[in-house]
Each structure stands twice: as structure tokens, then as C-alpha cells.
N, C-alpha and C positions, 0 to 999 in steps of 0.2 A: 057901706062897704067899698073899699078901694078897688078900683079896676085893676085887672091883671095886665092890661094892655101896655106895651112899652114901645116908644117910637123907634124907628130904624136907626136913629142917630144915637140913641142911648146906649150905655154900656151893656145893659142886660139884653138889649135887643140885637146887638151886633153879634157877628160870628165870634166864637171863642178865640182869644188871642193865643192860647196854647193848644197844641194838639197832642195826640197820643196819651201818655200817662197823665198829663195835666188835665185833659178833658175828663178822663175816667175818675181821677181823684176829685175833680170839681163836682161831678155828678154825685159821687159818694158823699161828699161833704154837704151837698144841698139836700140829701135825703135825711139829714139829722141822724147819723148812724148810731150815736150812743144810745138815745132812747129807743130807737127801733130794735137794736140788738138786745137791749135790756129787757124790754117787754117780750120779745120772742124767746129769750132764754128762760124767763120766769114761766110763761105759759107752757113751754116745752117741758120743763121740769115738772110742772103741775100735772101735765098729761101722763108723763112717765110714772109719777107717784100714784096717779089714780088707777094704774093698771091698763092703760090704753094699748100697750104693746109697741114694738119697734117701728113697724111700718105705719101704724096709726099716729104714733107720736111724731114721726117725720112728716106726715101729712098736715098735721096740725101746725108744726113749725113752719112749713112752707106757706100755709094760708096766713098765719100771723105775720110772717116777715114780709110777704108782698103787700099785705094791708098796711103795715107800718111804713113801708117804703113810699106807698102812694100818699099817705098822709104827710110824711116829711117833705116830699117833693112839692105837694100842693101848698104846703105852708110857705115855702120859699117863693113859689109862683105868685101867690096872692100878695105877699108882702114885698114884691120886687120893687115897686115904686117907692115905698116908704124906706126900704133899705138903701136905695140909691140916693134918696134925699138926705139920709143920715150919713152917707159915705161910709157905709159898712163894708170895709175891705175884707172882712172875714166871711162875707157872703158871696159865694161864687157867681150868682146872677148879677149882683150889684157891681162886682169888680170885673165882670166880663170874661171870667174863666169859662163859663158855659153860657149858652144862649137860651132864651125863653123856649124856642122851638124844641131844643134838646131835652129840657126838663119837662116840658108838656108831654112829649112822646114817652119819656120815662115814667111819668106819673100815670098816664093812660094805660101803658102796658102793665104796670104793676097792678093797677086796679082791675084791669081785664083779667089778669092771671088770678087775682085773689078770689074772684067770684066762683069759678069752677073748683078751685082748690078747697074753698070753704064748703061748698055743697057736697064735695066728695066725701065729707065726714058725716053726711046725712043731712037731709033738708032742714030738720029742726036745729041741729048744731050749726049748720052753715048759715041759716037765717039769723041766728042769734049773733054770730060773728059779723055778719054783713051789717046788721043794725049798729053794732058798736063801731065799725068802720065808718059808717054814715054819720054817726054822732061826732066822730073825730073830724071829719070833713066839715060838718056843720060848725064846729068850733073854729076852724080856720076861716070859713066863709063869713063869719061875722059875729058868732056868739061870744067870741073872746072880747069883744068891745062892750058887752052888756053885763048887767047884773046877774045874768044867768050863765056866766062863763063856767061855772062849776059843773053844771048839769051834764054837758057832753062827757066830761071826765067820769062823773059818777055812772053814767050809762055804759060808757065803753069799758071801763074797768069792771063794773058790776056784772057784765054779761060774760067776762072771760071764764069764770068757773062754769057757767052754763054751756059755753062752747065745748068745754072739756067733758062734762058729765053727759051732755046730750049726744055725744059721739059714742058713748059706751052702749053695750048691749041693753035694750030696753029703753034707751033714751031717757034716763031719769033726770029730773031737775035737781040742782044742787040744793043743799040745806040753806035756809035763810041766812045763817050766820056767814056762810062762805061768800054769798053775793053782797051782803051788807058790808062785811069786812073789806072785800075788794073795792066796793064803791067808795068807802071812806078813805081807803088808800089812794084812790084816783083823786078825790078832792084835796087830800093832804098833799099829794104830789103836784097838783096844779098850783096850790097856794105857795108851796116851797119853790117851785120852778120860777115864779116871778119875782122872788125876793131880790136877786141880784140886779134886776132891771126895772124896778118900779118906776124910778124917776124918768128914764128913757121912754117907758110905755106911756106914762101920763103925758109927757111932752108930745107923743105921737097920737094922743087922743084915744088910747087903748085903755078903757076903763071897765075892765072886768071886775068881778067882786073882790078879789084880793087888792087890786090897785085902789079901789075906792076906800079901802080901810087904811091905806098908807102902810108904812113899814110895820108898825105895831099891829095893825089889824091883820095884815097878811101873815105875819108870824103867828099870831093867836089862832087864826083860822087853820093854818097848816099844823100847828102843834095839837089843837083840839081834835081835828080830823084823824090824825095818825094815832093819837092816844086812844080815841074812841074805836078806831079800827083794831088796835091791839086788844082792847077790852072785849070786843065782840068775838074775835078769833080765839081768845083764851076761855072766856066764860060762856060762849054760845053752845059749843058742842055738848052733848049729854055726857054725864059721867063726872066723877070728882076731878077737881083741878089740883094738880100736884104742887108741892112747895116750889120747885124750880119755875113753874109757870107763873105762880103768884109773885115770886121774887122778880121775875122779868117784867111782869106787868107793873110792879111798883117802881122799878127803875125807869120804865118807859114813861110813866105818868110824871115822875120827878123831872126827867129831861124835858118833857113837854111843858111843864110849868116854868122851867128855867128859860125855855125859848120865849114863851109868852111874856115873861117879866124882864127879858133882857133889856138893858139900857139903850136908849135911842143912839143911833150912830150908824156907821158904815161897816161895822164888824161883819165878817163872813161867818162867824161862829154860829149864829142861829141857822143859817143855811146849811152849814155842815152837820149840825146836830139833827136838823130835819131829815137830811139824807140818811143819817144813821137810824132815825126812827122809821123811815120808809123801809129801810133794809130789814129791820126787825119785823115789821108787818109782813113783808115778803117771806121771811123765814118762817113765821108762824103759819102763813097760808100754805107754804110747801110742806110743813110738818103735818098739816091736816089734810094733805092731798088724798090719802087713802079713804078719808071719811067725808069727802065732799058731797057724795050722793046718798 
């Protein structure tokens, strides 16, 4: 695992070159805002659909957002040396927009806030969420370089429905299909997320499960996991499956097959299709929100 330490003369260790809005925007960028906001919005919508109520939904949103911010900041901290070696000008730490100290403080504050916010939803729900956050930190701290890189994603995503349902009266566990579908969504998202950067990752000796399979292997893993997630979310709940759901599942499976069989090359189409497949899984999970427990 690469050390987070940075010398005082390095760009990431120096004081930020920009003050005011530049520092604030740099901190925001270092938190990986797009995935942080996306996960927060999905879980918030899931909580609202499950009947959590306005105040409870807001509490869940705050817990998830602080947890995601802590994970995003820790990611850039842990990768600071590698990003500097690769001259990643898009990374605030590597470019000197923010300092290691500033991001360390931000990550620590976010994690410290996440703990009471999570437990305020009940000790069972809070514990489930904190285990998921710990899994995400474990990915950043070294699991992403191993064949087990998929496991933190499966654990973190798979526990999100439990965080919602365990906060409801009676603290019920979610149905198996909700946890399984969310876990498969996480694995698919992990594999899809590395598609644009596989060559750079391999050059940096990041050999997670998708990277070990190369471009085709990563595409196949992403497509298979996302298609399986759709199947679980459509066929898992009790009761008849309507024609629209069957048609949607057929389309999802066809797109997954297209991704897996896509010709070799640097086309972004498989990545974009995987994003669409992930969006379908999210939509199915939200549609089942009232049936989670």
C-alpha cells in the first residue's frame, strides 16, 4: 500500500497556491463529488420511497453524504504520491490546489460527523452503514490492488437497503433480493468505473479484479453483474412479473451481451452502455422501495 506521506517540497505537501474559492473548489473536487452526490441521492430517494418520512430521510441523507465525502477525500489522500508521479493536473492534491493537511482535516471531520449521524438512525441501521463506509475505506487502503477489489463494493452497496429498512419502525431487515440486487449493482459499478482507466491502472500496479481481466474481462464483469442485478430486482420480489418488467429485463440482457461482445478498442460505448445499465438497476431498486422490508 502506498504511503500517504508527502514531502514538504512536493506540490501536494505545499500550501495551496490559490486561496478563497480556489481552495474551496479544490476541496470539493478532491471529494469526488459526482459519485458522492449520486450515491446520496439514490439512498435518499430509497428512504423516501420506503416511507421513512421527511426528517428521517434528511437524517439518512446527511449520514450517507458525510460518509461518501470521507471516502472521496481518503481516496485522493492515499493516491497523492501516485497522482503526483503521473502528473495528474486534474487532481487538486497533485496540482497543489489544496494541501495534504486540508484534505486530511476534511476527511477526518466528515468521518467524525458520519458516525453520530449514522447511529442517530438507530444502532442497527447506523452499524450497517458504518460497516459499509469501513468497506469503502478498505478499498481505498489497498483492497483495490487485489483480486478482492469487488468485495468492498458488494458489501457497501449491499448494506444500503439495510441502512434504510433497519431505520424503520421494528428495524426489519430488507428482503434478500434488495440486498443482492444492490450488491450486484456495486460490483457492476466497480467494473464499469475502471473501464476508462485500465491501462493507467495497470501501469501504476493497481491490479483489481477488473484490471486483471483486461478491457474485455472488465466489460464482461460489468455487464454480467449489472444484468444479474436487474434480473434479481425484477424476478426476486413475490408476485407476478408484468410485461413491461419482462421487456425491460430483456433489453437489459441484450445490452449486457452487446457490452461483453464489443470489439476490442478504445471506444467509450461499452462504458456509456454500462452507465445506462447501472441507471436501470437504480431505477428498479427505487421502484421496489416500498417493498424493501
